[in-house]
Kinemage of the C-alpha trace (Angstrom):
@kinemage 1
@onewidth
@group {chain A} dominant
@subgroup {mainchain}
@vectorlist {calphas} color= white
{ca met a 1} P 0.001 -0.126 -0.199
{ca lys a 2} L 1.587 3.466 -0.967
{ca arg a 3} L 0.721 6.024 1.092
{ca asn a 4} L 1.902 9.848 0.606
{ca phe a 5} L 3.022 12.238 3.952
{ca asn a 6} L 4.279 15.894 3.622
{ca ala a 7} L 7.784 16.813 5.020
{ca thr a 8} L 9.371 19.819 5.731
{ca val a 9} L 13.307 20.340 5.173
{ca trp a 10} L 15.631 22.699 6.678
{ca gln a 11} L 19.387 23.342 6.931
{ca glu a 12} L 21.192 23.219 9.822
{ca gly a 13} L 24.813 24.014 9.755
{ca ala a 14} L 26.151 21.603 7.174
{ca trp a 15} L 23.073 19.123 7.319
{ca phe a 16} L 19.730 19.165 5.527
{ca val a 17} L 17.065 17.892 8.000
{ca ala a 18} L 13.628 16.485 6.724
{ca gln a 19} L 10.857 15.835 9.131
{ca cys a 20} L 7.488 13.960 8.150
{ca leu a 21} L 4.016 16.456 9.207
{ca glu a 22} L 1.753 13.746 9.761
{ca val a 23} L 4.180 11.075 11.735
{ca asp a 24} L 6.889 11.864 14.312
{ca val a 25} L 9.820 10.552 12.431
{ca ala a 26} L 12.876 12.753 11.018
{ca ser a 27} L 16.125 12.466 8.969
{ca gln a 28} L 19.064 14.337 7.796
{ca gly a 29} L 21.674 14.495 4.725
{ca ala a 30} L 24.358 15.759 3.287
{ca thr a 31} L 21.912 17.644 0.475
{ca glu a 32} L 18.241 18.115 0.245
{ca ala a 33} L 17.560 15.428 -1.851
{ca glu a 34} L 19.326 12.885 0.400
{ca ala a 35} L 17.431 14.097 3.905
{ca leu a 36} L 14.303 13.055 1.846
{ca ala a 37} L 15.726 9.633 0.559
{ca asn a 38} L 16.887 9.197 4.210
{ca leu a 39} L 13.708 10.307 5.391
{ca ser a 40} L 11.294 7.859 2.919
{ca glu a 41} L 13.456 5.083 4.398
{ca ala a 42} L 12.614 5.868 7.808
{ca leu a 43} L 9.330 6.071 7.202
{ca glu a 44} L 9.366 2.706 5.482
{ca leu a 45} L 11.123 1.194 8.690
{ca his a 46} L 8.616 2.905 10.825
{ca phe a 47} L 5.570 1.036 9.115
{ca thr a 48} L 7.221 -2.186 8.974
{ca pro a 49} L 6.092 -4.551 10.864
{ca pro a 50} L 9.115 -6.093 13.949
{ca val a 51} L 10.213 -9.421 13.123
{ca ala a 52} L 11.234 -11.414 16.087
{ca thr a 53} L 14.792 -12.417 15.792
{ca ile a 54} L 15.228 -14.630 18.479
{ca ala a 55} L 12.981 -17.704 18.667
{ca pro a 56} L 10.796 -17.729 21.798
{ca gln a 57} L 11.694 -21.108 24.212
{ca val a 58} L 8.403 -23.144 24.429
{ca thr a 59} L 8.016 -25.617 27.567
{ca val a 60} L 5.025 -27.598 27.069
{ca asn a 61} L 4.274 -29.550 30.497
{ca arg a 62} L 1.869 -32.438 30.011
{ca arg a 63} L -1.240 -33.317 32.366
{ca gln a 64} L -2.804 -36.662 32.563
{ca leu a 65} L -6.399 -36.374 33.410
């Protein structure tokens, strides 16, 4: 599903900062284009569901009825 977000970009010293206006996500880059590309990647990661990296240890106790 493709979603569109609005961003604002400003310069802080040598860096450009891009911030999404709808979601509390921001990123930076050496150029305005790089900051926006980094923001796009950050938004993709923000909306990606978490994946378990460690398998849970499961113990099943058998009870006789």
